[in-house]
TIVO-2410 file (N, C-alpha, C; in nm, 3 decimals):
# residues 84
REC num residu      c1      c2      c3 atome chaine
REC   1      M   6.629  13.395  23.210     N      A
REC   1      M   6.509  13.451  23.128    CA      A
REC   1      M   6.565  13.385  22.974     C      A
REC   2      N   6.535  13.335  22.928     N      A
REC   2      N   6.610  13.327  22.770    CA      A
REC   2      N   6.551  13.395  22.653     C      A
REC   3      K   6.613  13.439  22.586     N      A
REC   3      K   6.630  13.591  22.475    CA      A
REC   3      K   6.541  13.482  22.376     C      A
REC   4      Y   6.543  13.369  22.334     N      A
REC   4      Y   6.495  13.316  22.206    CA      A
REC   4      Y   6.416  13.192  22.252     C      A
REC   5      T   6.292  13.186  22.206     N      A
REC   5      T   6.198  13.042  22.224    CA      A
REC   5      T   6.255  12.932  22.205     C      A
REC   6      L   6.185  12.816  22.272     N      A
REC   6      L   6.280  12.688  22.258    CA      A
REC   6      L   6.280  12.657  22.066     C      A
REC   7      E   6.187  12.721  22.024     N      A
REC   7      E   6.173  12.664  21.851    CA      A
REC   7      E   6.273  12.733  21.780     C      A
REC   8      E   6.288  12.898  21.877     N      A
REC   8      E   6.411  12.955  21.768    CA      A
REC   8      E   6.573  12.903  21.788     C      A
REC   9      R   6.572  12.860  21.919     N      A
REC   9      R   6.700  12.796  21.984    CA      A
REC   9      R   6.738  12.666  21.880     C      A
REC  10      L   6.616  12.595  21.892     N      A
REC  10      L   6.614  12.481  21.787    CA      A
REC  10      L   6.668  12.510  21.643     C      A
REC  11      E   6.625  12.628  21.570     N      A
REC  11      E   6.686  12.675  21.458    CA      A
REC  11      E   6.786  12.729  21.459     C      A
REC  12      I   6.835  12.782  21.541     N      A
REC  12      I   6.991  12.817  21.570    CA      A
REC  12      I   7.074  12.680  21.542     C      A
REC  13      G   7.006  12.601  21.640     N      A
REC  13      G   7.106  12.438  21.675    CA      A
REC  13      G   7.147  12.407  21.542     C      A
REC  14      R   7.016  12.375  21.464     N      A
REC  14      R   6.984  12.345  21.322    CA      A
REC  14      R   7.080  12.370  21.220     C      A
REC  15      Q   7.109  12.516  21.225     N      A
REC  15      Q   7.197  12.574  21.100    CA      A
REC  15      Q   7.338  12.562  21.169     C      A
REC  16      I   7.379  12.582  21.312     N      A
REC  16      I   7.485  12.539  21.349    CA      A
REC  16      I   7.510  12.327  21.293     C      A
REC  17      Y   7.463  12.301  21.318     N      A
REC  17      Y   7.461  12.123  21.299    CA      A
REC  17      Y   7.482  12.103  21.149     C      A
REC  18      S   7.403  12.181  21.050     N      A
REC  18      S   7.412  12.154  20.967    CA      A
REC  18      S   7.486  12.220  20.859     C      A
REC  19      H   7.593  12.258  20.914     N      A
REC  19      H   7.712  12.420  20.911    CA      A
REC  19      H   7.652  12.489  20.804     C      A
REC  20      Q   7.545  12.565  20.803     N      A
REC  20      Q   7.492  12.684  20.737    CA      A
REC  20      Q   7.579  12.768  20.825     C      A
REC  21      L   7.611  12.757  20.957     N      A
REC  21      L   7.661  12.883  21.011    CA      A
REC  21      L   7.785  12.788  21.125     C      A
REC  22      T   7.866  12.838  21.145     N      A
REC  22      T   7.985  12.796  21.269    CA      A
REC  22      T   7.900  12.879  21.408     C      A
REC  23      V   7.944  12.791  21.503     N      A
REC  23      V   7.912  12.803  21.660    CA      A
REC  23      V   7.951  12.993  21.644     C      A
REC  24      N   8.102  13.043  21.594     N      A
REC  24      N   8.097  13.178  21.639    CA      A
REC  24      N   7.999  13.263  21.567     C      A
REC  25      E   7.978  13.223  21.429     N      A
REC  25      E   7.920  13.308  21.352    CA      A
REC  25      E   7.796  13.354  21.357     C      A
REC  26      A   7.726  13.240  21.438     N      A
REC  26      A   7.589  13.220  21.542    CA      A
REC  26      A   7.602  13.308  21.618     C      A
REC  27      A   7.723  13.294  21.697     N      A
REC  27      A   7.690  13.389  21.796    CA      A
REC  27      A   7.695  13.527  21.739     C      A
REC  28      V   7.750  13.565  21.686     N      A
REC  28      V   7.738  13.674  21.651    CA      A
REC  28      V   7.602  13.737  21.594     C      A
REC  29      K   7.594  13.644  21.485     N      A
REC  29      K   7.456  13.690  21.434    CA      A
REC  29      K   7.364  13.707  21.513     C      A
REC  30      Y   7.300  13.594  21.664     N      A
REC  30      Y   7.192  13.611  21.689    CA      A
REC  30      Y   7.248  13.686  21.851     C      A
REC  31      D   7.379  13.737  21.871     N      A
REC  31      D   7.436  13.849  21.986    CA      A
REC  31      D   7.398  13.708  22.105     C      A
REC  32      I   7.460  13.617  22.110     N      A
REC  32      I   7.427  13.574  22.208    CA      A
REC  32      I   7.609  13.507  22.215     C      A
REC  33      N   7.641  13.453  22.360     N      A
REC  33      N   7.780  13.357  22.384    CA      A
REC  33      N   7.783  13.252  22.296     C      A
REC  34      H   7.934  13.239  22.235     N      A
REC  34      H   7.971  13.117  22.158    CA      A
REC  34      H   7.931  13.011  22.237     C      A
REC  35      Y   7.921  12.975  22.368     N      A
REC  35      Y   7.913  12.845  22.462    CA      A
REC  35      Y   7.726  12.814  22.470     C      A
REC  36      T   7.666  12.953  22.438     N      A
REC  36      T   7.552  12.917  22.413    CA      A
REC  36      T   7.472  12.905  22.284     C      A
REC  37      A   7.523  12.917  22.182     N      A
REC  37      A   7.546  12.877  22.065    CA      A
REC  37      A   7.556  12.724  22.063     C      A
REC  38      R   7.638  12.719  22.104     N      A
REC  38      R   7.703  12.550  22.114    CA      A
REC  38      R   7.633  12.465  22.171     C      A
REC  39      D   7.561  12.553  22.280     N      A
REC  39      D   7.470  12.463  22.352    CA      A
REC  39      D   7.346  12.460  22.278     C      A
REC  40      Y   7.287  12.534  22.240     N      A
REC  40      Y   7.170  12.563  22.144    CA      A
REC  40      Y   7.170  12.433  22.015     C      A
REC  41      M   7.309  12.402  21.973     N      A
REC  41      M   7.321  12.272  21.856    CA      A
REC  41      M   7.338  12.156  21.916     C      A
REC  42      R   7.396  12.161  22.060     N      A
REC  42      R   7.392  12.013  22.137    CA      A
REC  42      R   7.251  11.966  22.193     C      A
REC  43      Y   7.171  12.052  22.187     N      A
REC  43      Y   7.015  12.043  22.223    CA      A
REC  43      Y   6.962  12.030  22.114     C      A
REC  44      Y   6.966  12.103  21.983     N      A
REC  44      Y   6.917  12.004  21.860    CA      A
REC  44      Y   6.955  11.885  21.836     C      A
REC  45      R   7.090  11.865  21.847     N      A
REC  45      R   7.170  11.722  21.813    CA      A
REC  45      R   7.047  11.610  21.909     C      A
REC  46      D   7.075  11.658  22.068     N      A
REC  46      D   7.052  11.542  22.098    CA      A
REC  46      D   6.859  11.567  22.110     C      A
REC  47      K   6.784  11.622  22.106     N      A
REC  47      K   6.654  11.604  22.090    CA      A
REC  47      K   6.593  11.566  21.943     C      A
REC  48      N   6.709  11.561  21.834     N      A
REC  48      N   6.662  11.502  21.708    CA      A
REC  48      N   6.735  11.378  21.726     C      A
REC  49      N   6.806  11.321  21.860     N      A
REC  49      N   6.915  11.211  21.836    CA      A
REC  49      N   6.961  11.158  21.751     C      A
REC  50      L   7.079  11.275  21.705     N      A
REC  50      L   7.174  11.300  21.594    CA      A
REC  50      L   7.308  11.266  21.645     C      A
REC  51      P   7.396  11.168  21.564     N      A
REC  51      P   7.533  11.190  21.638    CA      A
REC  51      P   7.588  11.287  21.646     C      A
REC  52      A   7.693  11.323  21.707     N      A
REC  52      A   7.814  11.433  21.781    CA      A
REC  52      A   7.906  11.445  21.645     C      A
REC  53      M   7.884  11.608  21.594     N      A
REC  53      M   7.921  11.668  21.496    CA      A
REC  53      M   8.079  11.587  21.441     C      A
REC  54      N   8.145  11.565  21.574     N      A
REC  54      N   8.319  11.570  21.554    CA      A
REC  54      N   8.286  11.356  21.510     C      A
REC  55      S   8.189  11.289  21.575     N      A
REC  55      S   8.164  11.145  21.505    CA      A
REC  55      S   8.115  11.148  21.337     C      A
REC  56      L   8.044  11.241  21.342     N      A
REC  56      L   8.042  11.255  21.204    CA      A
REC  56      L   8.140  11.290  21.066     C      A
REC  57      Y   8.243  11.413  21.100     N      A
REC  57      Y   8.355  11.399  21.051    CA      A
REC  57      Y   8.422  11.344  21.047     C      A
REC  58      A   8.466  11.228  21.158     N      A
REC  58      A   8.553  11.150  21.137    CA      A
REC  58      A   8.524  11.012  21.061     C      A
REC  59      K   8.383  10.960  21.014     N      A
REC  59      K   8.335  10.866  20.931    CA      A
REC  59      K   8.312  10.960  20.850     C      A
REC  60      S   8.358  11.086  20.774     N      A
REC  60      S   8.341  11.122  20.655    CA      A
REC  60      S   8.529  11.138  20.581     C      A
REC  61      Q   8.589  11.141  20.665     N      A
REC  61      Q   8.745  11.148  20.625    CA      A
REC  61      Q   8.758  10.977  20.595     C      A
REC  62      A   8.800  10.978  20.501     N      A
REC  62      A   8.908  10.887  20.442    CA      A
REC  62      A   9.022  10.881  20.486     C      A
REC  63      P   9.032  10.741  20.493     N      A
REC  63      P   9.171  10.726  20.540    CA      A
REC  63      P   9.306  10.765  20.476     C      A
REC  64      A   9.429  10.809  20.540     N      A
REC  64      A   9.534  10.896  20.474    CA      A
REC  64      A   9.595  10.804  20.333     C      A
REC  65      S   9.634  10.662  20.420     N      A
REC  65      S   9.664  10.546  20.337    CA      A
REC  65      S   9.637  10.422  20.383     C      A
REC  66      T   9.604  10.319  20.320     N      A
REC  66      T   9.571  10.187  20.322    CA      A
REC  66      T   9.700  10.128  20.415     C      A
REC  67      E   9.832  10.159  20.359     N      A
REC  67      E   9.919  10.058  20.406    CA      A
REC  67      E   9.933  10.104  20.577     C      A
REC  68      P   9.937   9.987  20.616     N      A
REC  68      P  10.001   9.955  20.783    CA      A
REC  68      P  10.094  10.092  20.814     C      A
REC  69      K  10.064  10.100  20.928     N      A
REC  69      K  10.175  10.218  20.985    CA      A
REC  69      K  10.306  10.172  20.975     C      A
REC  70      S  10.361  10.084  21.017     N      A
REC  70      S  10.485   9.986  21.059    CA      A
REC  70      S  10.557  10.042  20.904     C      A
REC  71      K  10.485  10.051  20.787     N      A
REC  71      K  10.536  10.008  20.641    CA      A
REC  71      K  10.571  10.183  20.653     C      A
REC  72      K  10.511  10.290  20.709     N      A
REC  72      K  10.528  10.424  20.680    CA      A
REC  72      K  10.688  10.467  20.738     C      A
REC  73      Y  10.708  10.446  20.792     N      A
REC  73      Y  10.879  10.438  20.891    CA      A
REC  73      Y  10.941  10.388  20.806     C      A
REC  74      V  11.064  10.500  20.770     N      A
REC  74      V  11.174  10.428  20.694    CA      A
REC  74      V  11.251  10.401  20.800     C      A
REC  75      K  11.344  10.282  20.738     N      A
REC  75      K  11.421  10.212  20.805    CA      A
REC  75      K  11.590  10.255  20.749     C      A
REC  76      Y  11.700  10.268  20.825     N      A
REC  76      Y  11.835  10.306  20.854    CA      A
REC  76      Y  11.842  10.282  20.731     C      A
REC  77      D  11.866  10.115  20.682     N      A
REC  77      D  11.912  10.020  20.575    CA      A
REC  77      D  11.858  10.068  20.481     C      A
REC  78      D  11.759  10.132  20.449     N      A
REC  78      D  11.700  10.187  20.359    CA      A
REC  78      D  11.704  10.311  20.314     C      A
REC  79      L  11.749  10.411  20.387     N      A
REC  79      L  11.831  10.526  20.340    CA      A
REC  79      L  11.958  10.511  20.308     C      A
REC  80      E  12.006  10.426  20.363     N      A
REC  80      E  12.193  10.371  20.369    CA      A
REC  80      E  12.205  10.350  20.173     C      A
REC  81      S  12.120  10.276  20.115     N      A
REC  81      S  12.149  10.317  19.965    CA      A
REC  81      S  12.141  10.419  19.861     C      A
REC  82      L  12.075  10.550  19.992     N      A
REC  82      L  12.069  10.700  19.912    CA      A
REC  82      L  12.181  10.747  19.924     C      A
REC  83      S  12.262  10.718  20.000     N      A
REC  83      S  12.388  10.799  20.041    CA      A
REC  83      S  12.483  10.806  19.920     C      A
REC  84      K  12.594  10.864  19.913     N      A
REC  84      K  12.689  10.879  19.802    CA      A
REC  84      K  12.786  10.768  19.799     C      A
***
């Protein structure tokens, strides 16, 4: 037996998906387990054919540097000139 109607579960899921509430905040506010709150968010996401939240987060993050990784590492020869 569910504590909330389908519409209420979708609304709770929407609030989590849209970052109005965290999963833990929703769990406390609606007196549900945090796994249940997470499931409501996933149900909302799937019902509306939305991307996973972690993929949204990854896309919104700008790369830390456009410099290739190989250039980030300092070589011993580069440090030698810094010694006394």
